[in-house]
Backbone as CSV, one residue per row, in Angstrom:
resi,resn,N_x,N_y,N_z,CA_x,CA_y,CA_z,C_x,C_y,C_z
1,MET,139.162,17.285,78.750,139.439,18.122,79.892,138.888,19.529,79.694
2,LYS,138.842,19.997,78.429,138.364,21.353,78.197,136.855,21.476,78.395
3,HIS,136.141,20.373,78.416,134.695,20.407,78.621,134.317,20.134,80.076
4,LEU,135.288,20.096,80.953,135.036,19.752,82.349,134.124,20.769,83.031
5,VAL,134.310,22.055,82.755,133.493,23.089,83.386,132.040,22.958,82.944
6,ALA,131.811,22.775,81.661,130.444,22.627,81.163,129.802,21.354,81.696
7,LEU,130.575,20.280,81.757,130.045,19.022,82.270,129.691,19.140,83.745
8,SER,130.552,19.759,84.534,130.249,19.880,85.956,129.076,20.822,86.189
9,ALA,128.912,21.847,85.360,127.755,22.729,85.491,126.468,21.977,85.152
10,ALA,126.510,21.148,84.115,125.329,20.365,83.744,124.979,19.352,84.827
11,LEU,125.975,18.707,85.385,125.718,17.738,86.450,125.184,18.419,87.703
12,ALA,125.694,19.596,88.014,125.205,20.326,89.183,123.758,20.753,88.993
13,ALA,123.401,21.147,87.777,122.027,21.572,87.507,121.054,20.403,87.582
14,THR,121.466,19.233,87.133,120.562,18.090,87.156,120.557,17.376,88.496
15,ALA,121.581,17.566,89.302,121.632,16.896,90.596,120.831,17.643,91.654
16,GLY,120.494,18.893,91.415,119.762,19.697,92.392,118.458,19.070,92.862
17,PRO,117.569,18.648,91.955,116.317,18.046,92.404,116.515,16.770,93.220
18,ALA,117.558,16.028,92.950,117.798,14.798,93.700,118.258,15.090,95.118
19,LEU,118.778,16.278,95.356,119.252,16.640,96.689,118.174,17.335,97.517
20,ALA,116.946,17.406,97.008,115.886,18.114,97.704,115.460,17.418,98.988
21,HIS,115.564,16.110,99.042,115.147,15.347,100.214,116.239,14.362,100.592
22,PRO,116.324,13.987,101.856,117.319,12.978,102.241,116.928,11.597,101.719
23,GLY,117.900,10.746,101.567,117.652,9.380,101.110,117.622,9.292,99.597
24,ALA,117.334,8.097,99.117,117.279,7.872,97.669,116.097,8.630,97.088
25,HIS,116.335,9.339,96.010,115.282,10.164,95.428,115.530,10.251,93.931
26,VAL,114.959,9.358,93.176,115.215,9.340,91.740,113.952,9.522,90.904
27,HIS,112.810,9.735,91.518,111.577,9.911,90.751,111.155,11.380,90.775
28,PRO,110.522,11.862,89.707,110.064,13.252,89.697,108.800,13.415,90.540
29,HIS,108.573,14.609,91.012,107.352,14.906,91.764,106.181,15.046,90.800
30,ASP,105.016,15.367,91.326,103.786,15.361,90.534,103.862,16.216,89.271
31,GLY,104.387,17.413,89.352,104.399,18.280,88.181,105.715,18.282,87.432
32,ALA,106.621,17.395,87.758,107.971,17.472,87.199,108.250,16.425,86.125
33,GLN,107.220,15.865,85.527,107.473,14.908,84.454,108.070,15.600,83.237
34,TRP,107.881,16.904,83.134,108.444,17.653,82.017,109.963,17.568,82.016
35,LEU,110.561,17.369,83.185,112.017,17.309,83.273,112.556,16.097,82.512
36,ALA,111.908,14.960,82.654,112.330,13.767,81.919,112.116,13.953,80.419
37,VAL,111.006,14.567,80.043,110.729,14.815,78.625,111.746,15.797,78.054
38,ALA,112.043,16.859,78.792,113.024,17.846,78.320,114.408,17.217,78.190
39,GLY,114.767,16.359,79.122,116.058,15.674,79.037,116.141,14.764,77.827
40,ALA,115.074,14.026,77.575,115.052,13.136,76.411,115.117,13.932,75.109
41,LEU,114.393,15.050,75.043,114.445,15.894,73.847,115.831,16.496,73.653
42,ALA,116.478,16.874,74.745,117.828,17.432,74.649,118.813,16.393,74.133
43,VAL,118.686,15.165,74.611,119.576,14.095,74.143,119.341,13.824,72.660
44,MET,118.068,13.804,72.241,117.769,13.574,70.825,118.278,14.719,69.954
45,ALA,118.140,15.958,70.430,118.635,17.102,69.663,120.152,17.062,69.549
46,LEU,120.816,16.706,70.622,122.274,16.600,70.596,122.724,15.502,69.639
47,ALA,122.065,14.359,69.704,122.422,13.255,68.808,122.169,13.637,67.351
48,GLY,121.075,14.319,67.081,120.785,14.765,65.724,121.802,15.778,65.230
49,GLY,122.183,16.701,66.091,123.196,17.686,65.719,124.542,17.052,65.442
50,LEU,124.917,16.093,66.263,126.184,15.394,66.042,126.152,14.584,64.748
51,ALA,125.026,13.928,64.480,124.905,13.156,63.244,124.954,14.073,62.026
52,LEU,124.294,15.219,62.112,124.311,16.175,61.004,125.712,16.731,60.780
53,ALA,126.395,17.077,61.858,127.761,17.594,61.731,128.693,16.535,61.151
54,ARG,128.501,15.309,61.562,129.345,14.227,61.036,129.061,13.995,59.550
55,ALA,127.791,14.048,59.168,127.430,13.843,57.763,127.964,14.978,56.893
56,ARG,127.876,16.195,57.371,128.402,17.331,56.612,129.920,17.279,56.539
57,GLY,130.546,16.826,57.595,132.001,16.730,57.614,132.513,15.689,56.647
58,ASP,131.789,14.597,56.493,132.205,13.535,55.574,132.092,13.984,54.119
59,LYS,131.130,14.816,53.781,130.919,15.255,52.402,131.952,16.288,51.969
60,ARG,132.504,17.025,52.903,133.442,18.092,52.564,134.845,17.569,52.297
61,LYS,135.151,16.347,52.654,136.511,15.812,52.495,136.821,15.468,51.068
């Protein structure tokens, strides 16, 4: 529950491009492929950070 504000801000930021046109719109425009790449890199960085934090946490016990 404490992460609700951050989650809703992230969802609002990523939902903006999908609301640009009426109807179903899930593909990027001509110059917006960077958005998918940036999202994938962000997910990988988050997963790496979580794995590193978990590994460091296990060694300190």
